[in-house]
C-alpha positions as CSV (number, residue, x, y, z in Angstrom):
1,M,36.6,19.6,-26.7
2,N,39.5,21.1,-24.9
3,K,42.2,23.1,-26.7
4,W,45.7,21.8,-26.0
5,R,48.7,23.9,-26.7
6,I,51.2,21.8,-24.8
7,K,52.4,18.5,-26.3
8,K,54.7,15.7,-25.2
9,G,58.3,16.7,-25.7
10,D,57.8,20.4,-25.3
11,T,60.0,22.4,-22.9
12,V,57.9,24.2,-20.3
13,Q,58.4,26.4,-17.3
14,V,56.4,26.1,-14.1
15,I,54.7,29.4,-13.2
16,A,52.9,28.4,-10.0
17,G,53.4,26.0,-7.1
18,Q,56.3,24.7,-5.1
19,D,58.5,24.2,-8.2
20,K,57.9,27.7,-9.6
21,G,60.6,28.8,-12.1
22,V,61.8,25.2,-12.9
23,K,62.1,24.3,-16.6
24,G,61.6,20.8,-17.9
25,E,60.4,18.6,-20.7
26,V,56.9,17.3,-20.8
27,L,56.9,13.5,-20.4
28,R,53.2,12.8,-20.6
29,V,50.0,14.7,-21.2
30,L,46.9,13.6,-19.3
31,R,44.1,15.2,-21.4
32,D,41.1,13.8,-19.4
33,E,42.5,15.3,-16.2
34,R,44.0,18.5,-17.7
35,R,47.4,17.6,-16.2
36,V,50.9,17.2,-17.5
37,V,54.0,15.3,-16.2
38,V,57.2,17.4,-16.4
39,K,60.7,15.9,-15.9
40,G,62.1,17.0,-12.6
41,V,59.0,18.7,-11.3
42,H,56.8,17.5,-8.4
43,V,59.1,14.6,-7.6
44,C,57.7,12.3,-4.9
45,K,59.2,9.3,-3.1
46,K,57.4,6.0,-3.8
47,H,58.0,2.7,-2.0
48,Q,58.3,0.0,-4.6
49,K,57.8,-3.7,-3.8
50,P,60.5,-6.0,-5.2
51,S,59.7,-8.0,-8.3
52,M,61.6,-10.0,-10.9
53,N,62.4,-7.0,-13.0
54,N,62.8,-4.4,-10.2
55,P,64.9,-4.7,-7.0
56,G,62.4,-2.5,-5.1
57,G,63.1,0.1,-2.5
58,I,62.4,3.8,-2.5
59,I,62.3,5.4,-5.9
60,E,61.7,9.0,-7.0
61,K,58.9,9.5,-9.5
62,E,57.4,12.6,-11.2
63,Q,53.8,13.3,-10.4
64,S,51.4,15.3,-12.6
65,I,50.7,19.0,-12.2
66,H,47.8,21.0,-13.6
67,A,48.3,22.2,-17.2
68,S,47.5,25.8,-16.2
69,N,50.6,25.9,-14.0
70,V,53.0,25.6,-16.9
71,M,54.0,27.9,-19.8
72,L,55.6,26.8,-23.0
73,I,59.2,28.0,-23.6
74,D,59.7,29.9,-26.9
75,P,62.4,28.0,-28.9
76,S,63.7,31.2,-30.5
77,N,64.5,33.2,-27.3
78,E,64.2,30.7,-24.4
79,K,61.5,32.7,-22.6
80,P,58.0,31.6,-21.5
81,T,55.3,32.5,-23.9
82,R,51.6,32.1,-24.5
83,V,50.6,30.0,-27.5
84,G,48.2,30.8,-30.3
85,M,46.9,28.8,-33.2
86,K,46.8,29.9,-36.8
87,M,46.5,28.4,-40.3
88,V,49.6,28.2,-42.5
89,D,49.4,26.6,-45.9
90,G,46.1,24.9,-44.9
91,K,47.5,23.4,-41.7
92,K,46.8,24.5,-38.2
93,V,50.1,25.3,-36.4
94,R,51.1,26.7,-33.0
95,F,52.8,30.1,-32.8
96,S,54.5,32.1,-30.0
97,K,52.5,35.2,-29.0
98,R,55.7,36.8,-27.7
99,T,57.7,36.7,-31.0
100,G,55.1,35.4,-33.6
101,S,57.4,32.6,-34.7
102,V,55.9,29.1,-35.5
103,I,56.5,26.4,-32.9
104,N,57.0,22.8,-34.3
């Protein structure tokens, strides 16, 4: 079983690839493929066929990137950090290895 330290809703920074240095929110986590979809990162143009609900045309859509190419942003000091796991009051929680603070 893979260990996942990044969850939907987390703020991350891209550390490798064409969008290096960009910060964004995780929209989706694709666990089977070890990939994440980050808002505003790896945006591609897609040709959409018109339908009843959608007028169609060319839309911009975020594509997934590999989970190893992102780092979690520490909420306490807004810098990228590695994430560790520890037990607090009988619950497993994530913590920042940079500052030691617990991440919700």
